[in-house]
N, C-alpha and C positions, 0 to 999 in steps of 0.2 A: 504494500500500500504506500502511496506517495503522500507525504505529510508536509504541512506548512511548518515554518519555524516555531510557531507557538505549540503545535502538537508535538513536534520533535523535541522541544525543550523538556517536556515532561518525561520523555524516555531517557534522554542522556543526562538530565540533571543540571543543565546550564541554562541561563536566561536566553530567550528567543533572540534578543538583540545581539548576544554574543555569537549565536549561530549565523545571523545575518552578516555580522562583521567578518567572521571566518570565511563565509562563502564569498564575500567580496574580495578578500585577500587570497583566496585559494587555499585556505587552511581548514583544519577541523574535519568533520565527517564529509564524505563525498556529497557534492551538491548535484542534484538531478535537474535543477531548474537553471536559471540564468544568474549572473552575478548580482543583478538588480532585483530579481524575484526568485530567491532560492526556494527549493523544494527538496525534501529528503526522503529517500527510500527507507522503509522501516528495517529491512534486512541490512542495509548499509550502516544504519545507525547502531544496530546490535553488534555488527562486526567491529565497527570503530570503537565502541565502548569496551568490548572484550579485549581488543588490542591495547587500548589505553590501560586497562586494569592489569594486563599481563606485563606491560612495561613498568608500571608502578611496583608490582610484586617483585620483578627482577631487580629493580633499583633498591628496594628495601632489603632484599636478601643479600645483595652485595654489601650493604652497610651493616650487616650482621643481625638484622631482625629475623625472628623465627615466628612462624605462624602455627 
């Protein structure tokens, strides 16, 4: 399902305005719309969030944190 920044923000846990900014800058989750009217695929958001969580886990483990 294709989502607006407002809908996507609930899934990834960041404000919609941040998603719009990232889309404009070509950063953050994959933008399925345009840089001026971003839209986000639900599957892309889940993948981006999983990748981000994995990167954080790796960083914390390198610093000696145990889960």
